N, C-alpha and C positions, 0 to 999 in steps of 0.2 A: 468528621473532619480528618484529613490525612495527618499522620504523625510526621513532625518535622524535627530533624536533628539540628538544634540551635547551635550557632557559632559559640565557641568557648574561649578562643584565644584572640579574638578581635580586641584591639586595644593593648594587647601584649606582644603578639608576634607580628601583627600588622595593624594599620590604623582601623579604628572602629567607625570613623566618619566616612561615608561613601565617597565623597569628593576627594578627600585626602587619600583614600585607598586607590581610587582611579588614578590620581596624579602620581602616586608613588610607583604603581605598576607601569604606567606610561613612561615614567622617567627611567626605570630600569631597562625597559625595552628599547628606548631611544639611545641608551648608552651602549648597546650592542653594535659593534662595527659592521660595516657592510661586508657581505660574503657572497661569493658566486654560487648561490643556491639554485639559480634558475635551471641549471642543467642536471640537478640532482634528482634522484628518485624521492618520493614522499617519505617523510618520517612515519613509520608505523609504531615505533616504541621510543619512549624517552625515559631517561633516568635523570632525576632532578632533586636537589636537596630540600630540606624541610625545617630549617631553623628560622628564627626571627628574620624578617626581611632585611633589617639593617646589616645582618651578618651574611645572609646567603642570597638575597634577592637579586643581586647583580649577576650571580652565577646561574641561578635558575632561569633568568631572562635569556641566557644564551640558548637554552633548549626551547623555550617558548617562542622566541623570535622566529624560529623556523615556521611556526604555525602562522605567524603574521605574514610571512612571505609566501606561504603555501596555501593560496586561496582555493585551489582545486586539487584533488577532489574535496568536497565539503565533508567535514567531520561532524557526525551527528550523535556519536556516543563515545564516552570516555570510560575505559576500564582502569580504575585507579587502585593500586595496591601500595600499602605502607606498613611499616612494622608496628607492633604493639609496644607502647611505652608504659602503660598503666595497668592493663588487665591481661593476664596470661590466659590463652585458650589453647586447646589441642587442635591445631589446624588453622583454617582461615575463617574469619568471623564475618557473617552477613548481618547487616543492621535490621532492626525492626521498622525503621522509618521509611516514609515514602518520598522524602525530600531532604536535602541538606541546605542549610541556610548560611549565608555570609552577609556582610553589609551591602553587597551588590545584588542581593535577592536570593531566591530559592532555586535550587537545581533539582529537577525531578529525577527520581531513581528509575532505572529500567527494571521494574519489578518482575517482568517476565523473564529477563535474563538471569536475575538472581534466583528465581524459582527453578530455572532450568538446571541449577547446580545442586538441587536438593538431594539427589540420589548419590552424590559423591561422599564417601565416608570422611573426607578431610574437611567438609564444610560443617560449620556450626552457626546457630543464630545466637548472637550476643549483642544486645543493646549496650551493655556495660563496656564492652571492648571498644565501642565507637564513641560513647558519650563524652569522653575527655581526651580523645586521641587527636593530636594536632597534626600528625604526619600526612593525613588526607586533607584536612581542612585548609592548610596553608597553600595547597595547590589550586584551590578553587578560584580565587580571585583572578589569577593569571588566565585560567581557562575561560572564566566568564567574560573577561575583557576581550579575549581573542576569538572565541567561538560563538559568543552570543547564546543562542539556544542549543542545548544538547542534553542528552540523558546521561546518567552516571551509574556506574557499577562499582561501588566502593567496598573494598575488602581489606580488613586488617589481618595481616599475616603474623602469626605467632609461632607455634611449634609445628612447622611443616617442612618437609624435605623438598628438594628441588623438583623431583618428579611429580610430587603432589601439586605443587604450584604450577608447573608446566601443563599438567592435565587440565587444570582450571582455565588457564590462558588459552589452551587449544580449543576448549569449548566456547569461549567468548571471542575468539579471534576475529570472526567476521571478515568484512572486506575493507574497502577504502573508507567506509563510513565510521570505522572503529579505530580509535587511538588508544594505545596502552601507555600508561604513565606509572613508573615505579618511583616511589618516594623514598629517598635514602640519603643520609649523610655518610661520610667516610670515617676516618679515624677520629677518636675522641680523646682530648685532654693530653696530648703529647706536646713536648716542646716543638717550636716552630720548625726547625730544620729536620727533626726526626719525623714529624708529621708529613713534611714535603716528600721525604724519601718513601715513607710507607704508602702514602696516597698515590705517588707515581707508580709504585709497584702494583697497587691495586688497580689503577687505571689500565695498566698494560695487560693485566689478567682479564679485565672486562673486555678490552679490545680483542683479546685472543679467544673470547667466548668460553673462558674457563669457569665452569659452574661450581667451583669449590671454595668460594669466598667464605670467610668466617666472620662472626659478629664483630670481632675487634677491628676488622678491616672496613666493614660497612654495617651500620646498625640495621639496614634493610637487606642484609645478605640473603636471607631466605627467599625474599621476593625477587631479588636480583638473580640469584642462581636459577630459579625457575624460569625467569624471563630469558636468561642466556640459553638455556636448553631450547626454549621455544624459538628464539631468534636463530639459533643454529639450524633447527629443523626446517625453518622457512627460508633459509638462505639470506637473511638480512645482513647488511654490511654495517658494522659499528663505526662510530666516529666520535672522537673526543672533542667537545666544544669549549669547555672551560674547566680548569682545575686550580682551585685556590683553597685557602682556609681562612678562619676568622681573624688570624693575624694579618691578613692582607686587606680585610674589609673594615671591621669595626671593633676588634678586640686586641688585647695585648698578645705577646708572642710566647708567653710562658706556658700556657695550656690552651691549645687551639683545637678547633673542630674542623675537619676537612670536608670540602664540598666539591662535587664533580657534576658536570652536565654532559650527558651523552645522548646521541641519536642513533637509532638503528633504522636504516633506510632500505627500501625494497618495494617490490610490486605485490607481495603477498601479505 
């Protein structure tokens, strides 16, 4: 029997009941205003947050709504990178599982793609790095809702430099069938106005493809920095879709967490 990485934050970060989860995701997507996306190039890479849906779901939806409008070309594989919150590893962690589970079903892993990374020194196998990690799991219901059937390349990014991450992304880049998603929140636990200023500055650096972000600016800075190097090399055009924090969505304004949604568009 194939090994399945079971959902661990269902009922905490998002609803555990499938119908409730579908309804919540659909509601967030419906709340994204109309945009003139028809004339734009397809999104190759997204940056989207990973907190509980009540806090960041409406922001994440701005990134995923692009996929709802972007029916062609069909995306058949998602390369998903997120930061390590529980288990430190040196490099990027590959899971032992063959599939990841959410209340909406199982997503099969692209085991051939994961195996193709085996010769890279920054890659490690660590089931522990994945078993409690929410940064990847919370992205899956949006992807399952919008893409239906796809394979997944999930990587937890811990102690890794931008060049090491970019090398991995380059190997997995593929063509129009492959979407890259970077899971990251922005600033953590600053007062509301200070967080707004810090996150605005971080967003401007992302839009400038500045691959020197620090962890206090974005918890997924290692993955973002590598993605920015890769985006620069492929000539992708970055676009800010939404920038808010938990004080705007579902929390008080004394200590907030920042959330941003970005798309990187292009033909490569």
